[in-house]
C-alpha positions in Angstrom: 97.0 25.5 172.9 93.8 27.1 174.3 90.8 25.4 172.7 90.0 22.0 171.2 87.2 21.6 168.7 85.2 18.4 169.3 83.3 16.8 166.4 80.7 14.3 167.7 77.2 13.0 167.2 74.0 14.9 167.9 72.7 11.5 168.8 73.9 9.6 171.9 74.4 6.3 170.1 73.2 2.9 171.3 76.0 2.0 173.6 76.3 4.0 176.9 80.1 3.8 176.5 79.9 6.5 173.9 78.2 8.9 176.3 80.7 8.0 179.1 83.6 8.8 176.7 82.0 12.1 175.8 81.6 13.1 179.4 85.1 11.9 180.2 86.5 14.0 177.3 84.7 17.1 178.4 86.0 16.7 182.0 89.5 16.0 180.7 89.7 19.1 178.5 88.4 21.3 181.3 90.8 19.7 183.7 93.7 20.5 181.4 92.5 24.1 181.1 91.5 23.6 177.5 88.3 25.2 176.2 85.8 23.2 174.1 84.5 24.4 170.7 81.7 22.3 169.4 78.5 22.3 167.3 76.4 24.1 169.9 73.7 21.5 170.5 72.2 20.4 173.8 71.6 16.9 172.5 73.5 13.7 172.0 77.2 13.4 172.5 77.5 17.1 171.7 75.4 18.0 174.8 77.2 15.5 176.9 80.7 16.9 176.1 79.5 20.5 176.7 77.8 19.7 180.0 80.7 17.7 181.4 83.2 20.5 180.5 80.9 23.2 182.0 80.4 21.1 185.2 84.2 20.8 185.5 84.6 24.6 185.2 85.7 24.7 181.5 85.0 27.2 178.8 82.6 26.0 176.1 81.9 27.8 172.9 79.0 26.4 170.8 78.6 27.3 167.1 75.3 26.5 165.5 73.6 27.6 162.3 70.2 29.3 162.5 68.3 26.5 160.9 69.6 24.0 163.6 68.9 26.1 166.6 65.5 24.4 167.1 66.3 21.1 165.5 69.4 20.4 167.7 68.1 22.3 170.7 70.8 24.9 171.0 72.6 24.8 174.3 72.0 28.3 175.7 73.9 27.6 178.9 77.4 27.4 177.3 80.0 30.1 177.9 79.3 31.5 174.5 76.8 30.5 171.8 77.5 31.7 168.3 74.6 31.5 165.9 75.8 31.6 162.4 74.1 31.6 159.0 74.9 28.2 157.6 77.0 25.0 157.9 79.9 26.5 156.0 80.1 29.4 158.4 79.8 27.0 161.3 82.8 24.9 160.2 84.9 27.9 159.4 84.1 29.6 162.8 84.8 26.4 164.7 88.1 26.0 162.9 89.2 29.6 163.5 88.4 29.3 167.2 90.3 26.1 167.7 93.9 25.1 168.1 93.3 21.3 167.5 90.5 18.9 166.5 89.2 15.7 168.1 86.4 13.4 166.8 84.3 11.2 169.0 81.8 8.8 167.5 79.1 10.3 165.4 77.3 10.0 162.1 77.9 11.5 158.6 77.9 15.1 160.0 80.8 14.2 162.3 82.7 12.4 159.5 82.0 15.4 157.1 83.5 17.8 159.6 86.5 15.6 160.3 87.2 15.0 156.7 86.9 18.7 155.8 89.3 19.8 158.5 91.7 17.0 157.5 91.4 18.1 153.8 92.2 21.7 154.9 95.3 20.4 156.7 96.4 18.3 153.7 96.0 21.4 151.4 98.1 23.5 153.8 95.3 25.7 155.0 96.1 25.0 158.6 98.7 23.0 160.5 96.7 22.2 163.6 96.6 18.6 165.0 93.7 16.3 164.3 92.8 13.2 166.3 90.1 10.6 166.5 89.1 9.1 169.8 88.4 5.4 168.9 85.8 4.6 171.5 85.1 0.9 171.8 86.6 0.3 168.3 84.1 2.6 166.6 86.7 4.0 164.2 88.9 0.8 163.8 87.6 0.0 160.3 88.1 3.6 159.3 91.8 3.4 160.3 92.1 0.2 158.2 90.4 2.0 155.3 92.8 5.0 155.6 95.7 2.6 155.4 94.1 1.0 152.4 93.9 4.4 150.7 97.7 4.8 151.2 98.4 1.3 149.9 96.2 2.1 146.9 98.0 5.3 146.1 95.1 7.7 146.8 96.6 9.1 150.0 100.2 9.7 150.7 101.8 8.8 154.0 102.2 12.4 155.3 98.6 13.0 154.5 97.6 9.8 156.5 99.7 10.9 159.4 97.8 14.2 159.8 95.2 12.2 161.7 96.1 10.3 164.8 93.7 7.6 166.0 93.8 6.3 169.6 91.4 5.0 172.2 93.0 7.2 174.9 92.2 10.9 174.5 95.0 11.7 176.9 97.6 10.2 174.6 96.1 12.3 171.7 96.3 15.5 173.7 99.9 14.7 174.8 100.8 14.2 171.1 99.0 17.5 170.3 101.3 19.3 172.7 104.4 18.2 170.7 102.8 18.7 167.3 105.2 20.4 164.9 102.7 22.8 163.3 104.5 22.3 160.0 102.0 22.2 157.1 101.8 18.9 155.1 102.1 19.2 151.3 99.6 16.9 149.6 101.9 16.5 146.6 105.0 15.4 148.6 105.7 11.7 148.0 
């Protein structure tokens, strides 16, 4: 495993614990010799993760669409900044550069990225590990809802197990290192 894609907010959130978690994750990834792939912004939790990883000597690759270069204040001090045409190319590029995916708190863009990469895994388009860092219970209700989807018959257990949720990013990274890499079949019961 060489690089982890981090999905997170372009806003910092209201609670300083979210920024602290983003900085901690950036340092952790760099400390483990793992590069960061992220949305390329210099704002919010995105900028915090990137800055922390860079300060710790890590590789940081930002991927940002042309129309967001100004809006998200592209981070021009990262190891590599890839400016792409649109959001679809952004996600595909981030996925191709990454060996695993982690989500920190964020808004609908973060959820959309997380759910798309999860969908790709469920459809067998990749077999890379996916995790959610549940900072201060931010994703607790999402975990409950995912379990409800299984109970309601709209998500099978192997599909639910694609995504690991934990408050400790080190535990998620440890689990990533033992990930089987075997694709999940959406239609297995």
